[in-house]
N, C-alpha and C positions, 0 to 999 in steps of 0.2 A: 306516439309522442315525437314531436319535431323539435329537436334541440337546436337553438340558435348558435351557430358556430362562429361568432365574431371573435376577433382577436382579443383574448383576455388581457394581454399586456396593454394594448391600446385602450381597452375599456377602463382598466384600472388607472392608467396614466391620465386619460381625459377626465375621469371622475374626480381624481385627486386635484388636478389642476383647476377644474371647474369649482370645486369646493374652496380651494385656496383663493381663486379669483373673487368669489362671493364674499369670503371672509375679509379679504383686503378691501373690497369696495365698502363693506359695512364698517371696517376700521377707519378708512379715510373719511367717510361721512361722519362717523362718531367723533373723530378727532377734530374735524373742521367745525362741527357744531359746538363741541365742547370749548374749543379755542375762541369761537365767536362769542359764546355766552359768557365765558370768563373775562374776555376783553371788554365786553359791554359792562359787566359788573365793575371792573376796575375803573373804567371811564366814569361810571356813575359815582363811584367812590371819590374820585378826584373832584367831580363837579360838586358833590355834597360838601366835601372839605372846603372848597373855594366859597361855596355859599355860606357855610358856617363862619368862615373868616370875614366875609363881607358883612354878615349880621353883627358880628362882634365889633368890627370897626365902626359901623353905623351907630351902635349903642354907645360907643366911646366918644361919639361926636365927630368922627372923622368925616370931612366933606365927601360927597359922592364922587367928585372928580378925583380926589386923592385915592379913594378906594379903588376906582377903576385903574388908576396908574399903578398902585401897589400890587394888585392881583393879576394884572395882565402880564403874561410871560410868553415864552416861545410857543408852547403848545396850549396855552390857556388864554382866552380872550374874554374880557368883561365889558359890557356896554350897559348904559343906564339911560332911561328916559325920565327926566326930572318931572316934578309935579307941574312945573310951568311949561312943559312941552319941549324943553331943551334936551337934545340928544348928545350924550357924551360917550366917546369910545368909537372904535372902528369895527364894523361887522366883517369877520374874516371871510376869505374865499376858500374854496376847496371842500374837503370832507370833514365836517365837524358834527359833534353831538351837542345838542342845545338843551338848556334848562332855564326856565324863567322863574323869578321870585319877586314879589312885591314887598319892599322893605321901606317902612316909614313913608308910604305914598310914592316911592320911587320904584319904577319897573326895571329891575336888574335882569340881564340876560347873560348866562354863562356858557361859553363855547369851549369844547375840548376837541383838539385835533385828533381825528381818527385815520388820517391818511397813512401814517406810519404803521398803524395796526393792520389796516387793509393790505398794505404791501407785505407785511410779515405773514399775514394769513395766506396770501397768494403764494409766497415762497414756500410756506409749509405745505400747501396743496401740491405744488409741483414736486417737492421733495418726496411726499408720500406716494405720489403716482409713480415717480421714477423708481423709488425703492420697491414698490409693489410689483412693477413690471420686471425689475431685476430679480425679485424673489421668485416670480412665476417662471422666468427663464431658467434660473438656477435650479429650481425644483424640477422643471421639465428634464433637464440634463441628468439630475440625480435619479429621477424616476426610472430612466432607462436602465441604470445599474441596479437600483433597489428592486424594481419589479422583476427583472431577470433573475436575481438571486432569490426573491420570495417565491417565484413560480418554478424554481428548480425541481421541487418534488413532482410537479406535474410533468416536467420533461422526463424525469426518471420513470414515471408511470407509462408515458408514451413509448420510451425506449424499451421497457420491459414488455409491453404489449406487442410491439413490433418484433421483438426477439422471439416471443412465444409463437406469434403468427408465422414466423420463419421456421419453426420446428424446434426451437431450443426450449424444451420443457423444463420445469423444476425451478425456474427463477421466481423469487419473491421479493417484495419491498421490505418486509420485516420492520415496520415503523417502531421507532424508539419509544413513542408515546401514542396512546390511542384515545386520549381525552381531549384532543384538539381536532379542529375541522379536517386538516390534512391527515392527521393520524387516523381518524375514523374512516376517512375515504380510503386510505391505504390499506387499513385492516379489512374493509369491505372488498377492496380489490383483490387482496390475497385470498379472502374467503371465496370469492367468485372463481378465482383460478383453481383453488383446491377442489371446488365442486365440479368445475368443467373438466379438469384433468382426471378427477375420480370417475366422472361419468364417461369420459373417453376411454379410460382404462377398463371400466366395466363393459363398455360396448365392444371393445376389441376382444376382451376375454369371452364375452358372450358369442360374438361372431365366430371366434375360433372354436369354442365348445360346440356351437350349433353345426359348424362345418364338420367337426369330428363326429357328432351324432348322426348327421346325414350320411357321412361316408360309410358308416357301418352297414345300414340297410341297402344303400345303393351298391356297395361292393357285393353284398349278398345277392341282390337282384341280378347284378352282372354275372356273378359266378354261376348261379343256378341257371340263368338264361343260356349262358354258353354251354353248360353241361347238357341242358335240355335240347339245344340245337344239335349238338354232336352225338347225342344218344340215339341208338337205333330205334326205329319206330316200334318194334315189339319188345323194347326193354321193359322189364318189370319195375324199374325205378322211375319211370316217367311220371306216374301219378304222384309219387312222393316229391319229386322235383317240382311238379306243378304246384303242389300244396305249399312248398317252401317259397316258391316264387311269389305266390299270392300273399303269403304272410309277410314277407319282407317288403313287398310293395305297399301293403296296408300300413305297415309300421312307418315307412317313409312318408306316406300320405298323412298319417296322424301327426307326425312331427312337423310337416310343412303347414298343416292346418293350425297347429299350436303356435308356430312362429308367426303366421299371418294374424292370428288373434292378438298376439302380443304387440305386433306392429300397429294394428288398428287401435289398441288401447293407448299406446304411446303417442299416436297421432291425434288423440282426442276423438275417438270413434263416437259418433252420435248414437246413443242408445234409443231404442224404441220405447216409448212410454205408454204403459197401459196398466190397468188395475190387475194386480197379481195377488192371489190368496196364497200365502206361504204354507198354510196347512194343506191345501189342495196340492200344492207343488210337492210337499214332502210325501203325501200319500201316493202321488204319481211315481215318485222315485222309488218308493217301496215296491210298487207293482213292477216297475222295470227290473229292479234287482232280483225279485223273486222269479221273474221270467228267465233271467240268465242263470240264476243260481237258486233253484226251487227250494233247496233244503237250508238255505242260509237264514239265520235268525236276525231279522231286521223289522223294526216296528217304528211307526210315526205316531206321535201323540202331541197334545197341547191344545192351544186355543186358536181360533181363527184370527189371523193377522194379515192386514192388507197393506200393500206397498205399491207406489207408482213406479213401475220400472219395466225392464225388458224381461219378459217371462222366459224367453228362450235362453238368455244369458244367465239368469238366476238358476234355471234348471241345470245349466252346465256347471255352475258353481256347486250345486248340491250333488250332482253326479260325480264330480271330481273328488269331493270330500268322502262320499260313500264308497267309491271305488278304492280310494287310498285306504280307508278303514277296512274294507273287505280283504284287500291284499295284505294288510298288516296283521289281521287276525286269523286269516286262513279259513278253510271251509267250516270249521266248528266255532267261528267267532260270533260275537254279538254286537250289533250296531243299533243305536237308538237315535232317532231324530226327534227333537223336542222343540216345538214352536211356542214362543211366549210373546210378551208385549214389546220386546226389544228386537226380535228377529228370530233366529233359530240356532240350535246347538246340535252338532253331530258328535257323538261319543262312541267309543268302542272299548272292548276288554283286551286289547292287544298289548304289546310291550310298552306302548307309550312313546313319548318324545322326550329325550333328555333336556334338562333345563337350558343347557348351553346351546341347544339346537332349535329352540322354539321360535326364534326369529329367522335363523339362517335357512330354514326349510322353505321360506317364501321367496328366497332368491332363485334366479333362473338356473335350470339345469343342475339342481341340487337333489341328491338322493341320499337318504340315510342308509339304505341297503342297496348299494349300486348294482350288485350282481342280480338280486332278486327282481329289481325294477326293470332291468334290461330284459330279463327272461319274460316278464309279463308285458313288455312293450311300452312301459312308462317312459316318457321323455324327460321327466324332471321339470316340466313346465306347468303342470296342472295347478299347483298351489299359487304360483306366480300369476297365472291367468285368473284364478278365482279371486285373489286379493285385488287385482286390477279392476275386475268387474264390480266387486263390492264397493271399492272406492269411487268408481265412476258413478255409482248410485248414491254417493254421499255417506256411505257406511264404512265399516271396518271389519276385517277378518283377523282373528288372533287365535293362537294356540295357547290354551290356558292350563295351568297346573291341575293335576288330579291325583287321587290316590292310586288309581290303576288305569291303564289304557290312555288313549289320547282324547282330548276334548277340543273341538274347534268351534268357536263362537262367532256367529255372523250378526253384527248389529246393523240395522237398517232404519232409515227414517220412515216410520209407518204413517199411514193415513189415519187421522183421528176417527174414532168410531162415532157414527151419528145415531146409533141405536139408543 
């Protein structure tokens, strides 16, 4: 999106002045035409009145010459061409409106002076033009003050944005009304700031927590490595120290891998798309779990469900959920994977997840049993990664209420069956 950043003050001022100019032009034209039309009607009325008086005089037997003399005035002229061809009266010079009428065989012509009306119309035009130009000039001056005051909220938004960019967090516009254009804009601006500052705070907290998580295994690696270097070659503790060194290094490696996976998800990592059978994926996870824990009770059941997605990432989601369930239930636990027409469900018979924690457990670096997960090498990122992968596939991962144990449901957009 390329926003045109022309001056809003200039745009508003020019738009208002242009509208005002068009309105004034239309007003001048309308007034001028109305004045001309009304003046023509008035002149017609005078001519009709003069004609009526001429007819009345002729009916009374007044000679045509006397009629011409009686009706001719300063702005009215009357002429007549008698039946014998004699012409009586004087045809006026200048601007006149004329009307002819045959009365008793005599051709009367009535003239009304329109020069005064034309001059009045010209003066009216000049007056309207001068008043219009004056109104435009005065409006232009007032627009400078009015637009500046009207756009003051935008200046406040700009100042606040500059202050926040300079590091002064926490400022808000707090609009008094949110049912106006500026009110909605200010409310959206405050909402954006809340979201950005909340995201920044979560990012800082996550970075700090991740650094703390990494410091523990790295410190362990450093301490064991220093002890291993300084230990005698024939020391009986060297094998134990080597084992600890490998364990801490693997723990740090798993945490780095998880952080990298989250970073890829946040950056919009492009998933590989292929046909994945969720039931086959669940059976493969059962086989993997039985390989690491042969006596563990885990079963996959359900119907075949196909989804277009990244098989490796979906297998990672299933492995995270199963590993969490196995750690929560212990060696004698029971885990069930059920595949249906909406996705799959992983349930166990462990202590379950408290209602208040069912959403928080998907946050990053969150553990319900911190000490236990640290001993088992958990980073607290597994569920966050799992939800991110599922959402990247257009689905959703939730922790649902149950009578006992924990239930995690994965909903995915499945490929319609063609069978």
